[in-house]
NUKOLPA-915134 format. One record per residue (C-alpha): x, y, z; residue number from 1; residue in three letters. Coordinates in steps of 0.05 Angstrom, whole numbers, plus 5000, padded with zeros to 4 digits. Each point is the difference from the previous one (the first is absolute). Layout:
! residues N
+------+------+------+-----+--------+
|   xx |   yy |   zz | num | residu |
+------+------+------+-----+--------+
|    X |    Y |    Z | NUM |    ALA |
...
+------+------+------+-----+--------+
! end
This chain:
! residues 191
+------+------+------+-----+--------+
|   xx |   yy |   zz | num | residu |
+------+------+------+-----+--------+
| 7027 | 3033 | 1808 |   1 |    MET |
| 5034 | 4950 | 5048 |   2 |    ASN |
| 4975 | 4983 | 5071 |   3 |    ARG |
| 5043 | 5049 | 5037 |   4 |    SER |
| 4975 | 5058 | 4956 |   5 |    THR |
| 4925 | 4979 | 5007 |   6 |    LEU |
| 5012 | 5002 | 5075 |   7 |    PHE |
| 5035 | 5070 | 4997 |   8 |    ARG |
| 4940 | 5025 | 4959 |   9 |    SER |
| 4953 | 4984 | 5061 |  10 |    PHE |
| 5046 | 5038 | 5051 |  11 |    SER |
| 4993 | 5076 | 5018 |  12 |    LEU |
| 5072 | 5023 | 4988 |  13 |    PRO |
| 5028 | 5058 | 5032 |  14 |    LYS |
| 5004 | 5059 | 4953 |  15 |    LEU |
| 5053 | 5056 | 4992 |  16 |    GLY |
| 4988 | 5073 | 4998 |  17 |    THR |
| 4998 | 5000 | 4925 |  18 |    GLN |
| 4953 | 4941 | 4993 |  19 |    GLN |
| 4952 | 5032 | 5048 |  20 |    LEU |
| 5001 | 5068 | 4965 |  21 |    VAL |
| 4983 | 4959 | 4934 |  22 |    VAL |
| 4946 | 4964 | 5036 |  23 |    LEU |
| 4969 | 5062 | 5026 |  24 |    ALA |
| 5003 | 5034 | 4929 |  25 |    LEU |
| 4970 | 4938 | 4972 |  26 |    LEU |
| 4945 | 5002 | 5052 |  27 |    MET |
| 4989 | 5078 | 4981 |  28 |    ALA |
| 4996 | 4977 | 4928 |  29 |    LEU |
| 4947 | 4948 | 5013 |  30 |    ASP |
| 4956 | 5051 | 5038 |  31 |    MET |
| 5007 | 5049 | 4943 |  32 |    VAL |
| 4986 | 4950 | 4949 |  33 |    LEU |
| 4942 | 4970 | 5040 |  34 |    GLY |
| 4968 | 5068 | 5005 |  35 |    ARG |
| 5008 | 5013 | 4927 |  36 |    LEU |
| 4947 | 4951 | 4984 |  37 |    SER |
| 4940 | 5003 | 4954 |  38 |    VAL |
| 4931 | 4970 | 5014 |  39 |    GLY |
| 4955 | 4994 | 5064 |  40 |    THR |
| 5007 | 4963 | 5063 |  41 |    ASN |
| 4970 | 4940 | 4965 |  42 |    MET |
| 5044 | 5000 | 4939 |  43 |    LEU |
| 5063 | 5034 | 5004 |  44 |    ARG |
| 5062 | 4998 | 4955 |  45 |    ILE |
| 5069 | 5019 | 5029 |  46 |    SER |
| 5073 | 4988 | 4989 |  47 |    PHE |
| 5022 | 4992 | 5073 |  48 |    GLY |
| 5018 | 4928 | 4977 |  49 |    PHE |
| 5063 | 5031 | 4970 |  50 |    VAL |
| 5026 | 5020 | 5069 |  51 |    ALA |
| 4980 | 4938 | 5036 |  52 |    ILE |
| 5029 | 4957 | 4948 |  53 |    SER |
| 5069 | 5033 | 5005 |  54 |    LEU |
| 4996 | 4997 | 5076 |  55 |    ILE |
| 4984 | 4927 | 4994 |  56 |    ALA |
| 5061 | 4989 | 4952 |  57 |    LYS |
| 5049 | 5040 | 5043 |  58 |    LEU |
| 4977 | 4984 | 5074 |  59 |    TYR |
| 4967 | 4930 | 4995 |  60 |    GLY |
| 4933 | 4970 | 5022 |  61 |    PRO |
| 5003 | 5021 | 5076 |  62 |    LEU |
| 5021 | 5073 | 4989 |  63 |    TRP |
| 4945 | 5003 | 4945 |  64 |    THR |
| 4947 | 4975 | 5044 |  65 |    MET |
| 5015 | 5047 | 5055 |  66 |    LEU |
| 5010 | 5060 | 4955 |  67 |    VAL |
| 4929 | 4980 | 4964 |  68 |    ALA |
| 4966 | 5001 | 5068 |  69 |    ALA |
| 5026 | 5063 | 5022 |  70 |    VAL |
| 4988 | 5033 | 4933 |  71 |    LEU |
| 4929 | 4976 | 5004 |  72 |    ASP |
| 4988 | 5021 | 5069 |  73 |    ILE |
| 5031 | 5070 | 4991 |  74 |    VAL |
| 4964 | 5015 | 4932 |  75 |    GLY |
| 4931 | 4981 | 5027 |  76 |    ALA |
| 5006 | 5033 | 5067 |  77 |    THR |
| 5050 | 5061 | 4994 |  78 |    ILE |
| 5001 | 5016 | 4925 |  79 |    ILE |
| 4928 | 4996 | 4988 |  80 |    SER |
| 4963 | 4995 | 5065 |  81 |    PRO |
| 4932 | 4993 | 4971 |  82 |    ASN |
| 4980 | 4936 | 5041 |  83 |    GLY |
| 5018 | 4946 | 4948 |  84 |    ASN |
| 5048 | 4963 | 5041 |  85 |    PHE |
| 4984 | 4929 | 4998 |  86 |    PHE |
| 5048 | 4944 | 5029 |  87 |    PHE |
| 4980 | 4956 | 4939 |  88 |    GLY |
| 5038 | 5043 | 4954 |  89 |    PHE |
| 5062 | 5001 | 5045 |  90 |    THR |
| 5003 | 4927 | 5000 |  91 |    LEU |
| 4990 | 5002 | 4925 |  92 |    SER |
| 5060 | 5043 | 4994 |  93 |    ALA |
| 5041 | 4948 | 5047 |  94 |    ILE |
| 4983 | 4944 | 4956 |  95 |    VAL |
| 5016 | 5038 | 4933 |  96 |    ALA |
| 5067 | 5020 | 5033 |  97 |    GLY |
| 5018 | 4930 | 5017 |  98 |    LEU |
| 4981 | 4979 | 4926 |  99 |    ILE |
| 5039 | 5053 | 4967 | 100 |    TYR |
| 5059 | 4993 | 5045 | 101 |    GLY |
| 5003 | 4925 | 4993 | 102 |    THR |
| 4999 | 5005 | 4925 | 103 |    ALA |
| 5051 | 5057 | 4992 | 104 |    TYR |
| 5048 | 5000 | 5055 | 105 |    TYR |
| 5072 | 4967 | 4989 | 106 |    GLY |
| 4996 | 4999 | 4925 | 107 |    TYR |
| 5050 | 5048 | 4961 | 108 |    GLU |
| 4952 | 4991 | 4941 | 109 |    HIS |
| 4928 | 4993 | 5011 | 110 |    THR |
| 4971 | 4953 | 4951 | 111 |    ARG |
| 4938 | 5015 | 4966 | 112 |    LEU |
| 4965 | 4935 | 5021 | 113 |    LEU |
| 5013 | 5023 | 5074 | 114 |    ARG |
| 4970 | 5065 | 4985 | 115 |    VAL |
| 4941 | 4970 | 4964 | 116 |    VAL |
| 4986 | 4950 | 5059 | 117 |    ILE |
| 5008 | 5057 | 5054 | 118 |    ALA |
| 4952 | 5046 | 4966 | 119 |    VAL |
| 4946 | 4949 | 4984 | 120 |    ILE |
| 5003 | 4971 | 5072 | 121 |    LEU |
| 4991 | 5070 | 5028 | 122 |    VAL |
| 4944 | 5021 | 4950 | 123 |    SER |
| 4965 | 4934 | 5012 | 124 |    ILE |
| 5010 | 4991 | 5075 | 125 |    ILE |
| 5005 | 5073 | 5023 | 126 |    ILE |
| 4966 | 5047 | 4951 | 127 |    ASN |
| 4942 | 4954 | 4979 | 128 |    LEU |
| 4985 | 4957 | 5059 | 129 |    ILE |
| 5024 | 5028 | 5062 | 130 |    SER |
| 4991 | 5077 | 4985 | 131 |    ASN |
| 4932 | 4987 | 4968 | 132 |    THR |
| 4977 | 4963 | 5065 | 133 |    LEU |
| 5026 | 5058 | 5041 | 134 |    TRP |
| 4963 | 5050 | 4959 | 135 |    LEU |
| 4935 | 4963 | 5004 | 136 |    GLN |
| 5011 | 4995 | 5075 | 137 |    MET |
| 5011 | 5076 | 5007 | 138 |    MET |
| 4943 | 5025 | 4949 | 139 |    TYR |
| 4948 | 4946 | 5000 | 140 |    HIS |
| 4970 | 4976 | 5063 | 141 |    PRO |
| 4964 | 4941 | 4967 | 142 |    ILE |
| 5049 | 4949 | 4979 | 143 |    SER |
| 4979 | 4950 | 4946 | 144 |    ASN |
| 5027 | 4972 | 4935 | 145 |    TRP |
| 4960 | 5054 | 4956 | 146 |    GLN |
| 5033 | 5059 | 5037 | 147 |    THR |
| 5070 | 4965 | 4993 | 148 |    PHE |
| 4989 | 4993 | 4925 | 149 |    TYR |
| 4978 | 5071 | 4995 | 150 |    ALA |
| 5069 | 5024 | 5036 | 151 |    PHE |
| 5042 | 4951 | 4962 | 152 |    ILE |
| 4977 | 5010 | 4930 | 153 |    THR |
| 5029 | 5068 | 4985 | 154 |    PRO |
| 5061 | 4982 | 5043 | 155 |    ARG |
| 5006 | 4933 | 4954 | 156 |    LEU |
| 5000 | 5044 | 4937 | 157 |    ILE |
| 5051 | 5049 | 5029 | 158 |    LYS |
| 5052 | 4944 | 5017 | 159 |    GLN |
| 4991 | 4967 | 4930 | 160 |    ILE |
| 5020 | 5068 | 4967 | 161 |    ILE |
| 5052 | 5022 | 5054 | 162 |    PHE |
| 5037 | 4940 | 5013 | 163 |    VAL |
| 5040 | 4993 | 4932 | 164 |    PRO |
| 5016 | 5080 | 5011 | 165 |    ILE |
| 5023 | 4983 | 5071 | 166 |    GLN |
| 5040 | 4942 | 4978 | 167 |    ILE |
| 5035 | 5036 | 4949 | 168 |    LEU |
| 5018 | 5063 | 5040 | 169 |    ILE |
| 5028 | 4956 | 5059 | 170 |    THR |
| 5038 | 4958 | 4955 | 171 |    TYR |
| 5033 | 5057 | 4968 | 172 |    ILE |
| 5012 | 5039 | 5062 | 173 |    PHE |
| 5027 | 4944 | 5041 | 174 |    LEU |
| 5052 | 4983 | 4947 | 175 |    ASN |
| 5019 | 5072 | 4986 | 176 |    ASN |
| 5079 | 5011 | 4999 | 177 |    ALA |
| 4993 | 5057 | 5049 | 178 |    ILE |
| 4959 | 4956 | 5049 | 179 |    ILE |
| 5051 | 4946 | 4995 | 180 |    LYS |
| 5058 | 5052 | 5013 | 181 |    HIS |
| 4960 | 5022 | 5063 | 182 |    LEU |
| 4994 | 4932 | 5022 | 183 |    ILE |
| 5078 | 4989 | 4994 | 184 |    THR |
| 5014 | 5064 | 5031 | 185 |    GLU |
| 4955 | 4995 | 5061 | 186 |    LEU |
| 5003 | 4926 | 5013 | 187 |    PHE |
| 5063 | 4973 | 4978 | 188 |    ASN |
| 5052 | 5051 | 5023 | 189 |    LYS |
| 5037 | 4981 | 5061 | 190 |    LYS |
| 5004 | 5056 | 5050 | 191 |    SER |
+------+------+------+-----+--------+
! end
């Protein structure tokens, strides 16, 4: 990626009608995949990463950060308004969008190393550290290392099991011929 491509990846380009429709469909897919999760509030497995990874590859870091924030707020306040909105999770979604967008945007073929680094960074920084801290702040009024370890231990086991699965699914999905064709049709065509 040269310097001008890197600069363009951190701009908020104007989107055409087709691009907006695809973005809306991917946002809907993220909401559906996020709701089809297994587990409790403390330990949940979901496949929402598929849609947000595709948004990151197609639209870049800034759009992905914006979409991640909107999806988190809409998901917590409108779709399941049970009082679980916490701004920390919105911040986590924004940072995850930045990581995915930076790793995947602007590359025709997403290399396995990029996927591994992005997934591991999100797993450690967001899923293990930040989200565990937010959960502890929400559900346990006494903050000390013992409660943090009690919160992080099952989440660490989940990440150890789920990270290789997420890497494999993301790599296969982002390098799929249909996805590459979609990128070519939507973003490389001159109107």
